[in-house]
C-alpha positions in Angstrom: -47.7 -4.6 10.5 -44.7 -3.3 11.7 -41.6 -3.8 9.1 -38.2 -3.7 11.1 -35.2 -2.0 9.5 -33.2 -3.8 6.9 -30.2 -5.4 9.2 -26.9 -3.2 8.4 -24.7 -5.6 7.0 -21.3 -3.9 7.5 -22.0 -2.7 11.3 -19.3 -4.6 12.7 -16.6 -3.1 10.3 -18.1 -0.1 10.9 -17.2 -0.6 14.8 -14.0 -1.8 13.9 -12.7 1.4 11.5 -14.6 3.7 14.2 -17.1 5.4 11.7 -21.1 5.0 11.2 -21.7 5.9 7.4 -24.8 8.1 6.5 -24.7 6.5 3.0 -24.3 2.5 3.6 -24.2 2.4 -0.5 -21.0 4.0 -0.5 -19.5 1.5 1.9 -20.9 -1.6 0.0 -19.5 0.4 -3.5 -16.2 -0.1 -1.8 -16.5 -3.7 -1.1 -17.8 -4.9 -4.3 -14.7 -6.0 -6.4 -14.9 -5.5 -10.5 -15.6 -9.5 -10.7 -18.2 -9.2 -8.6 -20.1 -6.6 -10.8 -19.2 -8.5 -14.1 -21.3 -11.4 -13.0 -24.1 -9.0 -11.8 -26.2 -7.4 -14.4 -27.8 -5.9 -11.4 -24.5 -4.3 -10.3 -23.2 -1.1 -12.1 -20.3 -0.1 -9.8 -17.3 -1.4 -8.6 -14.7 -0.3 -6.4 -12.0 0.5 -8.6 -12.6 4.5 -8.9 -13.1 4.7 -5.2 -9.3 3.2 -4.6 -8.0 6.0 -6.3 -9.5 8.5 -4.2 -8.7 6.7 -1.3 -5.2 6.8 -2.1 -5.2 10.0 -2.2 -7.0 10.8 0.7 -4.9 8.1 3.0 -1.9 9.8 1.7 -2.8 13.3 2.6 -3.9 11.8 6.0 -0.7 10.5 6.6 1.0 13.5 5.5 -1.1 15.7 7.5 -0.7 13.6 10.7 2.7 12.9 10.4 3.4 17.1 10.0 1.2 17.8 13.2 2.0 14.8 15.2 6.3 14.4 14.7 8.0 18.1 14.1 11.1 16.8 15.0 11.5 14.8 12.0 12.7 16.5 8.8 11.0 15.9 5.1 13.2 12.6 4.5 12.0 11.0 7.7 8.4 11.9 6.6 8.7 10.8 3.3 9.5 7.6 4.5 7.0 7.1 7.3 4.3 7.6 4.6 6.0 5.1 2.4 5.8 2.6 5.0 2.2 3.5 6.2 0.6 3.2 3.0 3.3 0.5 1.7 0.8 -2.7 0.3 2.2 -4.4 2.9 1.2 -2.3 5.8 -2.4 -2.3 4.0 -2.7 -5.9 3.8 -2.0 -6.3 7.4 -4.7 -3.6 8.4 -7.0 -5.1 6.0 -6.4 -8.8 8.0 -6.8 -7.4 11.0 -10.1 -5.7 10.5 -11.5 -9.1 8.8 -11.7 -6.4 5.6 -12.1 -9.7 3.2 -15.5 -11.2 4.9 -17.0 -8.6 3.9 -15.7 -7.8 0.2 -18.1 -9.0 -2.5 -16.1 -11.1 -5.1 -17.7 -13.3 -8.5 -17.8 -17.0 -7.9 -14.9 -17.5 -10.2 -12.5 -15.1 -8.0 -14.2 -16.7 -4.9 -13.0 -20.0 -5.9 -9.7 -19.0 -6.6 -9.1 -17.7 -3.1 -9.5 -14.0 -4.4 -11.2 -12.6 -0.7 -7.8 -13.7 0.8 -5.7 -11.9 -1.9 -3.4 -9.3 -0.3 -3.8 -7.1 -3.8 -7.7 -7.2 -3.5 -7.9 -6.5 0.6 -5.0 -3.6 -0.5 -7.6 -1.9 -2.8 -10.5 -2.5 -0.4 -9.2 -0.5 2.2 -8.1 2.2 0.3 -11.5 1.9 -1.4 -13.1 1.8 1.7 -11.2 4.9 2.8 -12.5 6.8 -0.5 -16.2 6.3 0.8 -15.2 7.6 4.2 -14.1 10.7 2.5 -17.3 11.0 0.0 -19.6 10.3 3.0 -17.7 12.5 5.6 -14.7 14.4 4.1 -11.4 14.6 5.3 -12.1 14.9 8.7 -14.0 11.1 8.9 -10.9 10.2 7.1 -8.3 11.8 9.9 -10.7 10.0 12.5 -10.3 6.1 11.2 -6.5 7.1 10.3 -5.7 7.6 14.0 -7.9 4.7 14.9 -6.2 2.3 12.6 -3.4 3.6 10.9 -1.6 5.4 13.6 -1.2 2.0 15.8 1.4 1.0 13.6 3.5 3.6 13.4 5.6 2.4 16.5 6.3 -0.5 14.8 7.8 1.2 11.7 11.3 1.7 10.6 13.0 4.7 12.0 15.7 4.2 8.7 14.9 7.0 6.7 15.7 5.1 3.9 14.4 1.3 4.7 12.0 1.5 1.7 14.7 2.9 -0.6 17.8 0.7 -0.7 18.9 3.0 -3.7 18.2 6.5 -2.4 20.1 4.9 0.6 23.0 4.1 -1.5 23.0 7.0 -3.6 23.4 9.4 -0.6 26.6 7.1 0.9 28.4 6.9 -2.8 27.8 10.8 -3.3 29.1 11.7 0.3 32.3 9.2 0.0 32.8 9.5 -3.7 30.9 12.7 -5.1 29.3 10.7 -7.2 26.2 8.3 -7.8 26.1 4.1 -8.0 26.1 2.9 -11.5 23.9 -0.2 -12.8 24.4 -2.5 -15.5 22.6 -5.6 -16.5 24.9 -7.7 -16.2 22.6 -11.1 -17.6 19.2 -11.7 -19.0 17.7 -15.0 -18.9 14.3 -16.7 -19.3 11.3 -17.0 -21.7 9.9 -13.6 -22.7 7.2 -14.1 -20.0 9.3 -15.0 -17.1 12.9 -12.9 -18.1 15.0 -12.8 -14.8 17.6 -9.5 -14.8 21.2 -9.9 -13.2 22.2 -6.0 -12.3 25.3 -5.0 -10.8 26.2 -2.2 -8.8 29.5 -0.2 -9.1 30.6 2.1 -6.9 33.7 4.2 -7.5 34.4 2.0 -10.3 34.2 -1.6 -8.4 31.5 -3.7 -8.3 29.6 -3.4 -4.9 26.7 -5.8 -4.9 24.7 -7.9 -7.2 20.9 -8.5 -7.4 18.4 -10.1 -9.8 14.5 -9.3 -10.4 11.8 -9.9 -12.6 12.3 -6.4 -14.0 15.5 -4.1 -14.4 14.1 -2.0 -11.3 13.8 -5.0 -8.8 17.1 -6.3 -9.5 18.9 -2.6 -9.2 17.1 -2.3 -5.6 18.3 -6.0 -4.9 21.6 -5.0 -6.0 21.5 -1.8 -4.0 20.3 -4.1 -0.7 23.3 -6.6 -1.4 25.9 -3.4 -1.4 24.3 -2.1 1.7 24.4 -5.7 3.3 28.1 -5.9 2.5 28.6 -2.3 4.1 30.0 0.1 1.9 
């Protein structure tokens, strides 16, 4: 009697990312959410550690690609591009395009709560897959899937160096115009302890130039900077 090989449940995903794993167990771990491990006694690993590794491997692959392929842009622009490519927004979009949620293993409770399609889950899973690729095939393998999966999104990135850093852009403008940086101050802090809303004003050359709100001081400051930039400082 001939026993056939066990079917690879991740074949479609491997085709999409352009990489075939030597150790499918690594990919399996990359797609195992912690909620699944908690509900299954026979599962002793999830993708949290691989996510950490994948984040670093992706950052390197991105930096190396930008350095080699975009020799006409400076460090600031490369930093902005890298930030946009590795942002949660970009990762979740790529994960959706790969239909990654279909392959992620989540616990029953997480499944009912829509965890399989939660953006943070998809982002983490994609970084974990990159980490698994690194362990299976090294940085060359990571660069291979980077070119196939990540490079296509580069043409849609903003050419504005400060696109993802409004505070940095406002800082640069303020220094150029007035030889000093913006001043941020909390104008109000309202709401219960678990849902505080900060209102922050940003002053340029002593005058209020923008106002922003957010669940924490950092977010409110970023919104204030955006508000000032929209007004045209």
